N, CA, C and O atoms as a DFTB+ gen file, in Angstrom:
304 C
 N C O
     1  1     -43.180      23.505     -60.061
     2  2     -44.331      22.266     -59.472
     3  2     -44.457      21.514     -60.212
     4  3     -44.852      21.793     -61.344
     5  1     -44.086      19.969     -59.723
     6  2     -44.078      19.101     -60.323
     7  2     -45.575      18.319     -60.258
     8  3     -46.078      17.941     -59.200
     9  1     -46.076      18.180     -61.341
    10  2     -47.119      17.309     -61.486
    11  2     -47.003      15.878     -61.442
    12  3     -46.237      15.566     -62.354
    13  1     -47.456      14.691     -60.723
    14  2     -47.627      13.448     -61.402
    15  2     -48.478      13.125     -62.771
    16  3     -49.463      13.821     -63.016
    17  1     -48.130      12.166     -63.578
    18  2     -48.800      11.715     -64.802
    19  2     -49.005      10.698     -64.962
    20  3     -49.412      10.360     -66.074
    21  1     -48.755       9.380     -63.561
    22  2     -48.886       8.418     -63.034
    23  2     -48.163       7.782     -61.781
    24  3     -47.056       8.229     -61.480
    25  1     -48.793       6.643     -60.941
    26  2     -48.312       6.552     -59.674
    27  2     -46.506       6.959     -59.779
    28  3     -45.977       7.693     -58.944
    29  1     -45.890       6.457     -60.719
    30  2     -44.356       6.442     -60.778
    31  2     -43.768       7.855     -61.123
    32  3     -43.073       8.514     -60.349
    33  1     -44.096       8.187     -62.239
    34  2     -43.380       9.363     -62.964
    35  2     -44.044      10.598     -62.834
    36  3     -45.273      10.644     -62.875
    37  1     -43.291      11.686     -62.668
    38  2     -43.554      13.001     -62.910
    39  2     -44.404      13.745     -64.223
    40  3     -45.364      13.168     -64.735
    41  1     -44.021      14.839     -64.609
    42  2     -44.404      15.434     -65.457
    43  2     -42.956      15.940     -66.217
    44  3     -42.931      16.593     -67.261
    45  1     -42.165      15.639     -65.710
    46  2     -40.858      15.708     -66.486
    47  2     -40.406      14.796     -67.544
    48  3     -39.587      15.082     -68.418
    49  1     -41.184      13.348     -67.347
    50  2     -40.813      12.297     -68.259
    51  2     -41.148      12.962     -69.273
    52  3     -40.271      13.214     -70.101
    53  1     -42.463      13.414     -69.481
    54  2     -42.664      13.784     -70.921
    55  2     -42.797      15.092     -71.257
    56  3     -43.810      15.571     -71.766
    57  1     -41.931      15.612     -71.022
    58  2     -41.637      17.201     -71.100
    59  2     -40.989      16.699     -72.883
    60  3     -41.589      17.162     -73.853
    61  1     -39.917      15.868     -73.074
    62  2     -39.142      15.731     -74.591
    63  2     -39.339      13.952     -74.679
    64  3     -38.536      13.042     -74.885
    65  1     -40.532      13.982     -74.465
    66  2     -40.688      12.321     -74.631
    67  2     -40.372      11.567     -75.807
    68  3     -40.773      11.941     -76.909
    69  1     -39.594      10.398     -75.636
    70  2     -39.301       9.532     -76.870
    71  2     -40.406       8.346     -76.937
    72  3     -40.928       8.181     -75.834
    73  1     -40.642       7.929     -77.420
    74  2     -41.869       6.605     -77.619
    75  2     -41.455       6.186     -76.484
    76  3     -42.543       6.179     -75.908
    77  1     -40.596       5.771     -75.585
    78  2     -40.191       4.714     -74.582
    79  2     -40.767       5.522     -73.329
    80  3     -41.453       5.024     -72.437
    81  1     -40.427       6.663     -73.406
    82  2     -41.109       7.208     -72.027
    83  2     -42.330       7.732     -72.021
    84  3     -42.900       8.057     -70.979
    85  1     -42.855       7.861     -73.236
    86  2     -44.315       7.684     -73.376
    87  2     -45.419       6.185     -73.092
    88  3     -46.463       5.962     -72.479
    89  1     -44.336       5.312     -74.049
    90  2     -44.726       3.673     -73.315
    91  2     -45.043       3.511     -72.045
    92  3     -46.199       3.400     -71.635
    93  1     -43.629       3.479     -71.085
    94  2     -43.352       3.541     -69.880
    95  2     -44.618       4.513     -69.131
    96  3     -45.545       3.863     -68.648
    97  1     -44.669       5.612     -69.050
    98  2     -45.793       6.218     -68.639
    99  2     -47.741       5.529     -68.992
   100  3     -48.739       5.575     -68.273
   101  1     -47.546       5.023     -70.254
   102  2     -49.036       4.377     -70.503
   103  2     -48.959       3.252     -69.361
   104  3     -49.752       3.383     -68.428
   105  1     -48.131       2.224     -69.345
   106  2     -47.695       0.577     -68.927
   107  2     -47.882       1.392     -67.141
   108  3     -48.633       0.863     -66.322
   109  1     -47.230       2.447     -66.857
   110  2     -47.296       2.371     -65.432
   111  2     -49.310       2.642     -64.990
   112  3     -50.041       2.069     -64.182
   113  1     -49.497       3.489     -65.741
   114  2     -50.953       3.687     -65.423
   115  2     -51.749       2.689     -65.765
   116  3     -52.795       2.473     -65.153
   117  1     -51.424       2.110     -66.580
   118  2     -52.726       0.648     -66.605
   119  2     -52.429      -0.099     -65.733
   120  3     -53.348      -0.792     -65.296
   121  1     -51.134      -0.259     -65.163
   122  2     -50.737      -1.264     -64.338
   123  2     -51.170      -0.845     -62.723
   124  3     -51.244      -1.676     -61.817
   125  1     -51.357       0.172     -62.614
   126  2     -51.433       0.748     -61.072
   127  2     -53.048       1.267     -61.213
   128  3     -53.681       1.166     -60.162
   129  1     -53.765       1.789     -62.336
   130  2     -54.568       2.564     -62.403
   131  2     -55.536       1.517     -62.663
   132  3     -56.632       1.704     -62.134
   133  1     -55.387       0.356     -63.417
   134  2     -56.290      -0.441     -63.913
   135  2     -56.482      -2.244     -63.807
   136  3     -57.478      -2.959     -63.916
   137  1     -55.196      -2.514     -63.575
   138  2     -55.411      -3.900     -63.730
   139  2     -54.791      -3.796     -62.196
   140  3     -55.615      -4.634     -61.828
   141  1     -54.100      -3.519     -61.044
   142  2     -54.290      -3.614     -59.906
   143  2     -55.409      -3.338     -59.036
   144  3     -55.221      -3.844     -57.930
   145  1     -56.413      -2.770     -59.124
   146  2     -57.636      -2.729     -58.455
   147  2     -58.555      -3.670     -59.514
   148  3     -59.677      -3.971     -59.106
   149  1     -58.276      -4.005     -60.438
   150  2     -59.206      -5.231     -61.233
   151  2     -59.087      -6.536     -60.510
   152  3     -60.011      -7.214     -60.059
   153  1     -57.561      -6.826     -60.466
   154  2     -57.090      -7.649     -59.614
   155  2     -57.717      -7.902     -58.103
   156  3     -58.004      -8.988     -57.600
   157  1     -57.814      -6.899     -57.667
   158  2     -58.144      -6.737     -55.857
   159  2     -59.783      -7.037     -56.211
   160  3     -60.392      -7.979     -55.702
   161  1     -60.344      -6.156     -57.092
   162  2     -61.744      -6.615     -56.847
   163  2     -61.908      -8.135     -57.437
   164  3     -62.661      -8.795     -56.721
   165  1     -61.441      -8.789     -58.459
   166  2     -61.842      -9.966     -58.936
   167  2     -61.290     -10.754     -58.415
   168  3     -61.184     -11.836     -58.993
   169  1     -60.586     -10.547     -56.874
   170  2     -60.333     -12.013     -55.580
   171  2     -61.366     -11.829     -54.635
   172  3     -61.244     -12.599     -53.682
   173  1     -62.357     -11.064     -54.568
   174  2     -63.737     -10.685     -53.843
   175  2     -64.834     -11.595     -54.330
   176  3     -64.749     -12.060     -55.466
   177  1     -65.765     -11.857     -53.625
   178  2     -66.526     -13.058     -53.591
   179  2     -67.806     -12.506     -54.670
   180  3     -68.629     -13.238     -55.221
   181  1     -67.710     -11.075     -54.781
   182  2     -68.651     -10.414     -55.741
   183  2     -68.224      -9.809     -56.625
   184  3     -68.790      -8.815     -57.082
   185  1     -67.027     -10.322     -57.099
   186  2     -66.545     -10.098     -58.748
   187  2     -66.959      -9.771     -59.692
   188  3     -66.707      -8.783     -60.382
   189  1     -67.979     -10.973     -59.876
   190  2     -68.885     -10.925     -60.742
   191  2     -69.654      -9.439     -61.688
   192  3     -69.604      -8.920     -62.803
   193  1     -70.467      -9.222     -60.095
   194  2     -70.837      -7.658     -60.171
   195  2     -69.960      -6.482     -60.737
   196  3     -70.480      -5.691     -61.525
   197  1     -68.898      -6.369     -60.433
   198  2     -68.061      -5.468     -60.822
   199  2     -66.799      -5.255     -61.924
   200  3     -66.066      -4.275     -62.053
   201  1     -66.812      -6.700     -62.773
   202  2     -66.262      -6.799     -63.557
   203  2     -66.423      -5.879     -64.845
   204  3     -65.508      -5.346     -65.473
   205  1     -67.671      -5.818     -65.077
   206  2     -68.049      -4.527     -66.095
   207  2     -67.947      -3.613     -66.012
   208  3     -67.639      -2.969     -67.015
   209  1     -68.153      -2.919     -64.677
   210  2     -67.480      -1.438     -64.508
   211  2     -65.863      -1.491     -64.718
   212  3     -65.322      -0.645     -65.429
   213  1     -65.234      -2.352     -64.175
   214  2     -63.849      -2.404     -64.591
   215  2     -63.163      -2.230     -65.782
   216  3     -62.080      -1.702     -66.036
   217  1     -64.370      -3.017     -66.762
   218  2     -63.721      -2.917     -68.228
   219  2     -63.980      -1.752     -69.252
   220  3     -63.492      -1.536     -70.362
   221  1     -64.756      -1.188     -68.629
   222  2     -65.572       0.149     -68.822
   223  2     -64.455       0.969     -68.644
   224  3     -63.995       1.538     -69.633
   225  1     -63.782       1.171     -67.199
   226  2     -62.994       2.133     -66.504
   227  2     -61.760       2.048     -67.497
   228  3     -61.200       3.102     -67.800
   229  1     -61.177       0.498     -68.169
   230  2     -60.115       0.706     -68.773
   231  2     -60.488       0.718     -70.054
   232  3     -59.538       0.553     -70.820
   233  1     -61.945       0.906     -70.766
   234  2     -61.751       1.935     -72.145
   235  2     -61.783       2.937     -71.737
   236  3     -61.154       3.553     -72.598
   237  1     -62.179       3.933     -70.705
   238  2     -62.366       5.362     -70.778
   239  2     -61.113       5.850     -70.595
   240  3     -60.760       7.011     -70.803
   241  1     -60.162       4.569     -70.036
   242  2     -58.507       5.369     -69.207
   243  2     -57.895       5.260     -71.230
   244  3     -57.610       6.202     -71.970
   245  1     -57.894       4.180     -71.453
   246  2     -57.331       4.136     -72.840
   247  2     -57.873       5.046     -73.662
   248  3     -56.998       5.454     -74.426
   249  1     -59.053       5.622     -73.889
   250  2     -59.399       6.878     -74.539
   251  2     -58.247       7.893     -74.452
   252  3     -57.259       8.225     -75.108
   253  1     -59.040       8.304     -73.004
   254  2     -58.221       9.672     -72.313
   255  2     -56.538       9.239     -72.771
   256  3     -56.082       9.835     -73.747
   257  1     -55.769       8.353     -72.156
   258  2     -54.549       8.460     -72.807
   259  2     -54.450       8.368     -74.451
   260  3     -53.596       9.036     -75.033
   261  1     -54.849       7.991     -74.771
   262  2     -54.530       7.633     -76.315
   263  2     -54.561       9.277     -76.945
   264  3     -53.797       9.650     -77.836
   265  1     -55.639      10.191     -76.264
   266  2     -56.463      11.809     -76.599
   267  2     -55.035      12.896     -76.163
   268  3     -54.647      13.890     -76.776
   269  1     -54.561      12.376     -75.094
   270  2     -53.596      13.055     -74.315
   271  2     -52.256      12.753     -75.361
   272  3     -51.746      13.781     -75.806
   273  1     -51.766      11.728     -75.706
   274  2     -50.317      11.194     -76.581
   275  2     -50.814      11.909     -77.663
   276  3     -50.202      12.970     -77.786
   277  1     -51.850      11.715     -78.656
   278  2     -51.802      12.259     -80.028
   279  2     -51.989      13.748     -79.371
   280  3     -50.886      14.237     -79.613
   281  1     -52.707      14.714     -78.709
   282  2     -52.279      16.088     -78.651
   283  2     -50.993      16.268     -78.567
   284  3     -50.350      16.895     -79.409
   285  1     -50.356      15.566     -77.227
   286  2     -49.015      15.850     -77.227
   287  2     -47.820      15.744     -78.724
   288  3     -46.875      16.502     -78.941
   289  1     -48.284      14.527     -79.591
   290  2     -47.739      14.695     -80.794
   291  2     -47.920      15.478     -81.268
   292  3     -46.855      16.067     -81.450
   293  1     -48.965      16.146     -81.801
   294  2     -49.328      17.076     -82.825
   295  2     -48.405      18.330     -82.426
   296  3     -48.267      19.177     -83.308
   297  1     -47.754      18.546     -81.190
   298  2     -47.436      19.758     -80.802
   299  2     -46.056      19.734     -80.787
   300  3     -45.357      20.708     -80.508
   301  1     -45.590      18.460     -81.130
   302  2     -44.044      18.367     -80.933
   303  2     -43.658      18.628     -82.521
   304  3     -42.479      18.645     -82.875
């Protein structure tokens, strides 16, 4: 069973990951789960009200990704 680890990559990308593979997945997650929604929200009239939520979500995503990468690297 294939699981998506980001919008563009499946879990097979991280089976035997190189540093470039991890960076690709991280970049894809940040671009599609953080920056694209942030850009959409910031173009709206009430964007100032949503900005703190976007920033907080970015910190949460970065924390989750760094924990997962750290755990994965310890297994190698």
